[in-house]
N, C-alpha and C positions, 0 to 999 in steps of 0.2 A: 234442281229437282224438277222432274217432268211430270210428277203426279199432281198436277194442278188443274182445277176445274176452270176452264175458259170457254168463252163463247165468242167465236170469231166469225163475224158476218161476212158475206160476200164470197167470191170465188177467186182463187189465185190467178193472177195475170202474169204473163211472161214479159220479160224485158226484151226490147229489140236487140238482137245479137250484135249487129254492126255498131249500134250506138254504144253498147257496153264495151266492146272490144276497142273502140276508139278511145273511150274514157280510160280504160286500163293502159293503153299504150302511152297516153299522155301522162298518167300518174306514174308509171314506172320510169318514164324519162326523167321526171322530177326527182325520183328516188336516186337514180344513178348520179344525177348531177349534184346531189347533196350528200353523197356518201352514206346513204341509209338513215338520214336523220329523221325521215318521216314527215317532212314539211309539206304543206299544201296550202291552197287558197282557202283559208279559214280565219275566223275572227278571234278564236279563243287564245288566251295567253299561252306562251310556250316557254320552255327553259332550255338552256344550252347544256346543262349537266344533268345526269340522272338523279332523280330525287329518291327513289326507292331502291334499296339493295338488300340482299339476303345472305345469310350464313347459317351454319348449324345452330347458332345461338338465337336466331330469329330474324326479324326484319328491322331495317332502319329507314327513317324518313328524314331527309336533309341532314344525314350524318348522325342522327340521334336515335337511340333505341325506340322502337315503335311496336306496340301490341295493338294491331288494328281491330276495331270493332265497328259494327254497322249493320246494314241490311242487305239481303238479296231482294232486289226490286225488279223483277223480270220485265215489267211492262212499261218501263220509262219511254220506250220508243214509240208507243202508240200515239198517233195523231190522227183523229178521225177526219180531219180536213185533207190529209195527205195520203195516208196509207190504210191498209186493211186492218191494222191494229192487232193487238193480242191482249185482251183484258182492258180495263178502264183506262182512260187517259189521265195522266198525272200532271198536276200543276208543278212544273219543275222548280220554279222560284220558291214556292211555299215549301215544297219537300226539302230541298237542300238547305233552306233557311232554318228549318226545324231541327237540324242536326248540329252537333258541336264541330268545331274545326277539325279537319283531317279524319273525319269519320269515313268509312268505306262503304260504297254501294256497288254490289256486283249486279250487272244487268245484261240483258240480251242485246248485243250489237249485231243484229242479223240483217242480211241483205233485204229481207222482206220489209223492214222498216224504212228502207231507202228506195222503195218502189212506189211511184205515184199510182194510186189505185185507178185513176181515170185514163192516164196516158200510157202506163206501163214503163215509163222512162225513169231513170235514176234521179232521185232528189234527196240530197243529204241534209236538208234543212232541219228536220227534227233531231237527227243524230248529232249534227253540229251544235244544236242548241243544248243538248245534254252536256257535252264537254264544256261549252262556254259557261253555262249556269253553274256547273260543278266548280270550275276554276274560280268564278266570281265569288263563290261562297266558301272557298278554301276547303273543298271536298275532294275526296279521292275515289277513283273508279276502277273496278275490275271488269273488263269488257270480254264477254263470252261471245265467240265468233259464230258458234253453231250449237245446236242441241242434238244429243245422241239419238233421241227419239223423234226428232223432227218437229217438236211442238213449236208453234208460232212461226213455222217456216212452211215446208211442203208436207209436213206430217208423215214423212217417209223415214222409217227406222234405218239408221246407219248400221248395216250388218257387217259380218266378217269380211266379205269381199270389198266393201267400201273402204274399210281400214287397210286392207291388204293392197289394193291396187286401183281403187276408183276415186279416192279423195282428191287426187291431183289431175283428174280428167280435165282437158281444156274446155274453155267456154265454147258453146255452139249455139245455133239459132234455137234449138230445143231446150238448151240449158245455158242461157247467156251469162248467168252469174253463178257459175259453178263454185264449189267451196274454195279451191285454191285461188281462183280469181278474186273472190271476195276477201280472202286473207290478204292478198297483195294490196287490194284497194284500201281496206280498212287500216292496215298498219301504216301504209304510206300517208294516209290522210290524217290520222289521229295519233300516230306514234310519238309525236313530240309534244303532246299536250301536257301541261304541268299538273293536270288533274289525274293523269293515268298512273295507277298503281300496279297494274298487271294485265296481261292477256291470258285468255283461256281458250285453247284451241277447240275443244268440244266439251260441252257440259255432259258429265256422266258418260264418258266414252266406254263402250262395252261391245267388243267384236263378236257378238253372238248372232244366231240366226233365229228368225221367227219360226214358230211351229204351230201357229193358229192364225185365224184371220185378223185377230186384234193384236197380235204380237204380245200377248200377255207375258209379263216378265217371269211368271212362275213356270211357263212352258217353253221358254227359249232354250235352244240347243247351243252348247259351247264346243266348237270344233277343236280338234287337237292343235297345238302350237299357237293358241290364241294370244298367250302372253308375248310370244315373239312378234306376232303381227302388231300388237298394241305398242310394244317397245319400239319397233321400227317406225311406226307412224309418228310417235313422239320425237324420235331421232331426226327423221327427215323433215317433217312439217315444222318441228321446232327450229331446225337449222334454216329453213326457208324464212320463217318469221324473223329469226335473229339477224339474217342478212339485211333485212330492212330496218330493224330496230334492235340494235345490239345491247341496249341498256335496260329496257323494261323487263321485269321478271315475267316468266311464263308459269302460270298456275296449271296444275295437272287436271283439275276438274273431276277427279275420280270420286265416286261415291264412297269407296273404301270399305264396303261391307261384305266383300266376298263375291263381287260380280265377275262375270266371265273375263278372263285375261288378267285379272288382278286379285286372284284368290290367294290367301295364305302367303307363302313366300314369293309368289308372282308379283305381289304389290311392290316388294322391295326391288325386284328385278326391273320392273317398269319405272319405278321411282328413280332409279340410278341413271335414267336417260339424260344426256346433256341437254335435251330439249325441254327439261322441266327444272324449275327453280323453287317452286312452292308446292308442297303436297296438300292434299285435301282429305277431309273426312266429313260425311254428311250424317248428322245426328238427329234421328227422330225416335230415339230410344225412350224407354219408360221414365216416368217421373221418379225422381229420387235415385236415379242410376247415372252418376256422373260420367262413368267410363263404360258405355254400353258395348254390346257385342260379345262375340266368343273369344276364346283364347287365341285363335288363329286369325280372326278377321275383325276383332273389336278395336276400339279406339286405343286402348293401352298398347296393343301390339303394333298398331300403326305409328304411335309415338316412338316406340322402340326402333321400328324400321326407319323412320325419318332420321333418327339419330345416327343409325348405322350408315346411311348414305350422305349424311352431313347437310340435310336440308330442313327448313322449318315446315311445320304442319299446321295449317289453319282449319278450324272447323267452319267450313265455308257455307254450310247450311245447318242451322239449329232450329228445330221447330217443335211446337207442342200445341195440341188442340186446346181451344178455349171458345168462349161464347156461351151457347146453350148448355155445354157440358162442363163449364167451369169458369170462374171469374177471371177477368183479364189481369187483375192484380195478383191473383194466385199464380197464374202462369209466369208473370214477371218475377215473382219471388222464387219460384221453382228454377227458372232459367238463370237467375242470379247465382243461386247456389251451385248449379251445374257448371256454369262458365268459370266460376271462381275455383272450383275443384279441378277443372280441366286445365286451367292456366297453371295451377300448382303442379299438375302432373307433367307439364311440358309443352302444351299447345302454344302456338305463336299468334293466335288471333281467333276471332269468332264473328260470324255474320248470322243474323236472325232471319229465318224464313217465315213469312215474306211480307214486305210492305205492299199494301194495296190502298188505293184512295177510297175504296167503297167496301169496307169490311162488312161481312154478313154476321152481324152481332147476334142475330136470332138463331143462328145455326152453330154447329160444332165444327170449326174450321181452324186452319193454320193462319188465317188472315190477321195482319197487324195493321191497323188503320191509323190515321192522324190522331195524335193525342193519346195513343195507347201507352200504358205504363212502361212498355219496353223502351220508349224514348228516354225515360228517366234512367233506365239501366245503362243505356249507351252513354248518356252524359256522365254518369257516375264513374264509368270505367274508362272514359277518355282522359288522356293526359292533360 
């Protein structure tokens, strides 16, 4: 979800192009030498065999049926000593220790979090720490490589032309950590982490064009053949990722509510891409409505389409306002009923939006802070 209130201090700094290209050359050399296993110089534990697998029936973890539940926690990469951050800094040890084993956290694994705010050089320390802490606490991660709206990165919307032919532009001095270069770097470095449950190429991919200065979603234009453009992106970018990491599932990251390129039957066409293993739906629907949306773009239809292409569908964002507009326990009760009904309808997992270390309890927000009743929901629904 990109509709999040954030305050990011400072100004974006660019990485030295020659430095990044040298790093990428050495990283890719390691990849070739290890047949795509994604090994790197890192301290987190690794595994020699894939832990997570998918089928039309759902997901498995270590060979056993698995219905993943957990949080979207977009700001895990924030480290105010290192990077420019995006949202408040999370105590990783406390956060992962508060979750039951094998809970899932979907987070932003962006190049901006690997950029030293003072020198502009690459520093993987914070992102390495996320994978290490997750593995140490028997937690699982879904790593989102970039955001469709550019939040927490360069804040530039990824439009139709980006998905059509600009996503794989080579790194340059002006754009030293271009998307494809970051994909290669990230997958090579963390692709063999035992904590990795999935990759997400772009969060809420939507090949539309802005039509006002703020790129308001209500005013965006959807060019013809957008579904074909989006499908080709998943085909080609997914193949690129899979060449480096053939085992980890790729999550679609689609919002699923009728966005450009994935409306109606287009969703099924894109979902059939060999570059997608897990389908998504993002649910911010009304209270008491377990299967929100329309007949053509609602959750019930998406579950049906997932079955037709033989892939599991996870509600990867489930959010409801609380705080000044309603009690936290009431929200937890509402979402418990919703998630139970969705599971019975055929979903393959659910992640709550969004964990933050500094919830605004005096306001009406989607914030889920430490000790929120949602943690008890996750524990109750974990195997």
